C-alpha positions in Angstrom: -30.5 -65.2 6.8 -29.6 -66.8 3.4 -31.1 -70.3 5.3 -33.8 -69.3 6.9 -35.3 -67.4 3.5 -34.4 -71.0 1.9 -35.5 -73.5 4.7 -39.4 -72.3 5.0 -42.2 -73.6 2.7 -42.7 -71.5 -0.2 -45.9 -69.9 0.8 -43.8 -68.5 3.7 -40.9 -67.6 1.1 -40.0 -64.0 0.9 -40.3 -63.1 -3.2 -37.3 -61.6 -4.9 -39.4 -58.3 -5.6 -39.7 -57.7 -1.8 -36.2 -58.2 -0.8 -35.6 -55.7 -3.6 -38.2 -53.4 -2.4 -36.4 -53.9 1.1 -33.3 -53.4 0.1 -32.9 -50.3 -2.9 -33.0 -47.8 -0.3 -29.5 -49.4 0.8 -26.3 -47.6 -1.2 -24.3 -49.8 -3.7 -20.9 -49.5 -1.4 -22.5 -50.8 1.6 -23.2 -54.2 -0.5 -19.2 -54.0 -1.2 -18.5 -53.5 2.4 -20.2 -56.9 3.0 -18.5 -58.6 0.5 -15.0 -57.0 1.0 -15.6 -59.0 4.2 -14.9 -62.1 2.7 -12.8 -60.7 -0.1 -11.0 -57.4 0.3 -9.9 -57.4 -3.4 -13.7 -55.3 -3.2 -12.4 -52.4 -1.2 -10.4 -51.4 -4.3 -13.8 -50.5 -5.9 -15.1 -48.6 -2.9 -15.7 -45.2 -4.3 -13.8 -42.0 -2.9 -14.5 -40.6 0.6 -15.7 -44.0 1.4 -16.4 -44.8 4.9 -17.6 -48.6 6.4 -21.1 -48.2 7.1 -22.8 -49.3 10.6 -25.0 -52.1 11.0 -27.5 -50.5 12.7 -28.2 -47.9 10.1 -27.9 -50.7 7.2 -30.7 -52.8 9.2 -32.9 -49.4 9.8 -32.3 -48.5 6.0 -33.5 -52.0 5.2 -36.4 -52.0 7.5 -37.9 -48.8 6.9 -36.5 -48.0 3.5 -35.1 -44.6 4.6 -32.1 -42.9 4.6 -31.3 -40.8 7.2 -29.2 -38.4 5.7 -32.0 -38.4 2.6 -35.7 -36.4 3.7 -37.2 -37.3 0.6 -37.3 -40.8 1.7 -39.8 -39.9 4.8 -41.3 -37.5 3.0 -42.3 -38.9 -0.4 -44.4 -41.4 1.3 -46.3 -38.6 3.4 -46.6 -35.7 1.1 -48.9 -36.3 -1.7 -46.7 -35.6 -4.9 -43.7 -35.6 -3.0 -42.1 -38.7 -4.7 -41.8 -36.8 -8.0 -38.8 -35.9 -6.4 -37.3 -39.3 -6.2 -34.5 -38.7 -9.1 -30.6 -38.5 -8.4 -28.9 -36.0 -10.1 -25.5 -37.4 -11.3 -24.2 -34.2 -12.6 -25.7 -30.6 -11.5 -25.7 -28.3 -14.2 -26.1 -24.4 -13.4 -28.9 -24.1 -10.6 -30.1 -27.9 -10.9 -30.8 -29.0 -7.4 -33.5 -31.1 -5.9 -36.2 -28.6 -6.3 -35.5 -27.8 -10.1 -35.4 -31.5 -11.5 -37.2 -32.4 -14.4 -40.5 -33.2 -13.9 -42.6 -35.9 -15.9 -46.2 -34.4 -17.3 -48.7 -36.7 -16.5 -52.1 -35.4 -17.5 -55.3 -38.0 -17.3 -56.1 -38.7 -20.4 -59.4 -36.7 -20.1 -57.9 -33.4 -20.7 -57.0 -34.7 -24.0 -61.2 -34.8 -25.1 -61.7 -31.3 -25.1 -61.6 -29.8 -28.2 -58.7 -28.1 -29.7 -58.8 -24.3 -30.2 -57.2 -22.9 -33.5 -53.8 -21.9 -33.0 -53.5 -18.2 -32.6 -50.0 -16.7 -34.2 -47.8 -19.5 -35.5 -44.1 -18.5 -34.0 -41.7 -18.5 -37.3 -38.0 -18.7 -36.0 -34.9 -17.4 -37.3 -33.7 -19.8 -40.1 -30.7 -21.9 -39.3 -27.6 -20.1 -40.4 -25.7 -20.9 -43.5 -22.6 -23.4 -42.8 -19.4 -21.9 -43.2 -18.0 -22.9 -46.7 -15.1 -24.9 -46.9 -12.9 -26.7 -49.4 -12.6 -29.9 -47.3 -15.4 -32.2 -47.5 -17.7 -32.6 -44.5 -18.1 -36.1 -43.4 -21.7 -37.7 -43.7 -23.8 -41.3 -43.4 -24.8 -40.8 -46.4 -28.5 -42.6 -47.1 -27.7 -43.9 -43.7 -30.4 -43.2 -41.2 -28.3 -43.5 -37.9 -30.2 -41.3 -35.2 -33.9 -41.9 -34.1 -35.9 -38.9 -32.7 -39.1 -39.9 -31.3 -41.9 -38.7 -28.6 -43.2 -40.9 -25.9 -45.4 -37.4 -24.7 -45.7 -36.9 -28.2 -48.7 -33.7 -27.6 -46.6 -31.7 -24.8 -46.7 -28.7 -26.1 -45.8 -24.7 -24.9 -47.9 -22.4 -23.7 -45.9 -19.5 -26.2 -47.6 -21.6 -29.0 -50.4 -21.9 -28.2 -53.8 -19.5 -27.6 -53.3 -17.0 -24.5 -56.3 -18.4 -22.6 -54.9 -21.9 -23.1 -54.8 -23.5 -19.5 -53.0 -26.8 -20.4 -49.6 -27.2 -22.5 -51.1 -30.1 -24.8 -52.2 -29.9 -28.5 -52.0 -32.4 -31.3 -49.8 -30.5 -33.7 -48.4 -27.8 -31.8 -46.3 -29.1 -30.2 -42.3 -31.3 -28.9 -42.1 -32.9 -32.5 -41.2 -29.3 -34.1 -38.4 -29.7 -31.8 -37.8 -33.4 -33.4 -38.0 -31.9 -36.9 -35.4 -29.2 -36.4 -33.0 -31.2 -34.4 -33.3 -34.1 -37.3 -32.6 -31.3 -39.7 -29.6 -30.2 -38.0 -28.2 -33.6 -37.9 -28.5 -33.7 -41.6 -26.7 -30.5 -42.1 -23.7 -31.5 -39.7 -23.8 -35.1 -42.2 -25.8 -37.4 -40.0 -28.7 -39.1 -41.1 -31.8 -39.1 -38.8 -34.9 -40.3 -38.8 -38.0 -39.0 -37.5 -41.0 -40.9 -36.0 -44.5 -38.9 -36.3 -46.3 -41.8 -34.2 -49.4 -40.3 -32.0 -48.7 -42.1 -28.9 -51.5 -40.4 -27.4 -54.0 -41.1 -30.0 -53.1 -44.7 -29.9 -53.1 -44.9 -26.1 -57.1 -43.1 -25.9 -58.0 -45.7 -28.8 -56.5 -48.5 -26.7 -58.8 -47.6 -23.6 -54.7 -46.9 -22.5 -53.7 -44.4 -19.2 -50.6 -42.1 -20.2 -48.6 -43.3 -17.8 -48.8 -46.3 -19.8 -46.9 -44.1 -22.6 -43.5 -45.7 -22.9 -45.2 -49.3 -23.4 -47.4 -47.7 -26.7 -43.6 -45.8 -27.5 -41.7 -49.5 -26.7 -43.2 -50.9 -30.0 -42.1 -48.0 -32.5 -38.6 -48.5 -31.0 -38.6 -51.9 -31.6 -40.0 -52.0 -35.0 -37.8 -49.0 -36.0 -34.9 -51.3 -34.8 -35.8 -54.6 -36.6 -36.6 -52.4 -39.8 -33.8 -50.0 -39.8 -30.2 -51.7 -39.6 -28.4 -48.5 -39.6 -29.6 -46.8 -36.6 -27.6 -46.6 -34.0 -28.7 -43.4 -31.5 -32.7 -43.4 -29.7 -33.5 -39.8 -28.5 -36.5 -39.5 -26.6 -37.4 -36.4 -27.0 -39.9 -34.3 -24.2 -40.8 -31.0 -22.8 -40.5 -30.2 -18.8 -43.0 -29.1 -16.5 -41.0 -26.0 -14.3 -41.0 -22.1 -14.6 -39.2 -20.8 -17.2 -36.4 -19.3 -14.9 -34.8 -22.6 -14.7 -35.2 -23.7 -18.3 -33.8 -20.2 -20.0 -30.5 -19.0 -20.3 -28.4 -16.6 -22.4 -25.6 -17.4 -24.0 -23.8 -14.8 -26.2 -27.1 -12.6 -25.9 -29.3 -15.1 -27.4 -31.9 -16.8 -25.5 -31.5 -20.7 -25.3 -34.1 -23.5 -23.8 -32.0 -25.1 -21.5 -31.8 -29.1 -21.6 -32.2 -32.2 -19.1 -30.8 -35.5 -19.8 -32.6 -37.9 -17.9 -31.6 -42.0 -17.9 -33.6 -44.4 -16.4 -32.0 -46.7 -13.3 -34.4 -49.7 -13.5 -32.5 -51.9 -16.2 -29.3 -54.0 -16.1 -26.2 -51.6 -17.7 -28.1 -48.3 -17.2 -24.5 -47.2 -16.3 -23.4 -47.3 -20.3 -26.5 -44.7 -21.4 -25.7 -42.2 -18.4 -22.3 -42.8 -19.8 -23.1 -41.2 -23.1 -25.7 -38.7 -21.5 -22.6 -37.6 -19.1 -20.1 -37.3 -21.9 -23.0 -35.7 -24.3 -23.2 -33.2 -20.6 -19.5 -32.1 -21.0 -19.0 -31.4 -24.5 -22.4 -29.3 -24.1 -20.6 -27.3 -21.2 -17.6 -26.7 -23.4 -19.5 -25.5 -26.4 -22.4 -24.1 -24.6 -21.8 -23.3 -21.2 -25.1 -23.2 -19.0 -27.1 -24.7 -21.8 -27.3 -27.8 -20.0 -29.2 -28.6 -16.6 -27.5 -31.5 -15.9 -27.9 -35.7 -15.4 -30.6 -37.4 -13.5 -31.7 -41.2 -13.2 -34.7 -41.7 -12.3 -36.1 -44.9 -10.5 -38.7 -46.4 -8.0 -42.5 -45.9 -7.7 -44.3 -43.1 -9.9 -42.4 -43.5 -12.7 -41.1 -46.2 -15.8 -37.9 -46.5 -14.5 -36.3 -47.7 -18.2 -38.3 -45.2 -21.0 -37.4 -48.2 -23.3 -33.5 -47.5 -22.7 -33.0 -50.7 -21.8 -33.4 -51.3 -25.7 -30.1 -50.0 -26.6 -27.2 -48.5 -24.7 -27.3 -45.4 -27.1 -30.8 -44.5 -25.8 -31.4 -41.1 -23.8 -34.1 -39.1 -22.8 -33.5 -35.2 -23.5 -36.3 -32.6 -21.6 -36.1 -29.6 -23.8 -37.3 -25.9 -22.2 -40.2 -26.0 -20.3 -43.9 -25.3 -20.5 -42.8 -21.2 -21.6 -40.2 -21.5 -23.8 -40.8 -20.0 -27.2 -40.1 -21.6 -30.6 -37.0 -19.5 -31.0 -35.6 -20.7 -28.4 -35.9 -24.1 -28.4 -34.8 -24.1 -31.9 -31.8 -22.8 -31.1 -31.3 -25.3 -28.8 -31.7 -27.9 -31.4 -29.5 -26.4 -33.0 -26.7 -26.9 -29.9 -27.5 -30.0 -29.4 -27.2 -31.4 -33.1 -24.2 -29.2 -33.1 -23.0 -31.2 -29.9 -23.8 -34.6 -31.2 -22.0 -34.3 -34.7 -18.7 -33.4 -32.6 -19.5 -36.3 -30.5 -20.4 -39.0 -33.5 -17.8 -38.0 -36.0 -15.2 -38.2 -32.6 -16.8 -41.8 -31.8 -16.5 -42.5 -35.6 -13.2 -41.9 -35.8 -11.8 -44.1 -32.5 -14.1 -46.6 -33.8 -12.3 -46.8 -37.1 -8.7 -46.3 -35.6 -9.4 -49.5 -33.7 
């Protein structure tokens, strides 16, 4: 096969992108099997419960890009919109399955040309609880901002913040950026400096005549500029709002209602496993401190999605979905405080380990 691919005339050769498309549906363990036929050391990397693949099955998957044990690989080409469920659930939180995965909002740009109505009510959530006093000084990053919070889809909003007759959960002011402000303040209260970027990505897209699916190209410049000007930054959080129903994005913890979160990692860049590890670690800590708050961790790649989400710029970059269109600001703020609490424990533990080393 290699001889055929490399000896024919260039005009008839298959491009690497074509080969990638053909093989993207084949499980990675199948390639391990092929390599282990030459070097048995690779057998030590087989996943638990691994069974040798059938050659006929591998040929079928390569030829059709269909996985027999995953009907989505077929239905996604037949049912409009079904490809939105092409992501892979890495860690499933309570109630999470392929019917309740995070769904990325992708409205046409024309929706932002509508004249916005004034917000009828501005919900005032409860104030943050005072931190318990202690004779021991809390750790702090001082004047250093080590976390960047930004919003690729900065106008994603929530219906409880909008007029009652609102049909689209998007707004230039009452939106996901309010959650970013709360998260930054909660991190500061835990001694972790955070910088919030307020760039109106949607307006920049409109000004340049770009489409909504190009949002990540626009926000990429925001992250790159912050990296070049803020040398202390270590973590990069892109906050979003999910689109599914409230029953899946809300949970009760200690008789209080919280907006659930979902960690999303792109799967189309080198070393994405490092970003995935960060999301998995935060999910585990979240389950210990706030059981049920995290909906889980998923990866997204393939057609119909960005596949990188700017996470290729840093191994400490993650995308976090905060609640859904029907969550209240009070629920969202509680979740922001919880995320700050969990991340602070993670951050200071990582700093301690780094210092010991």
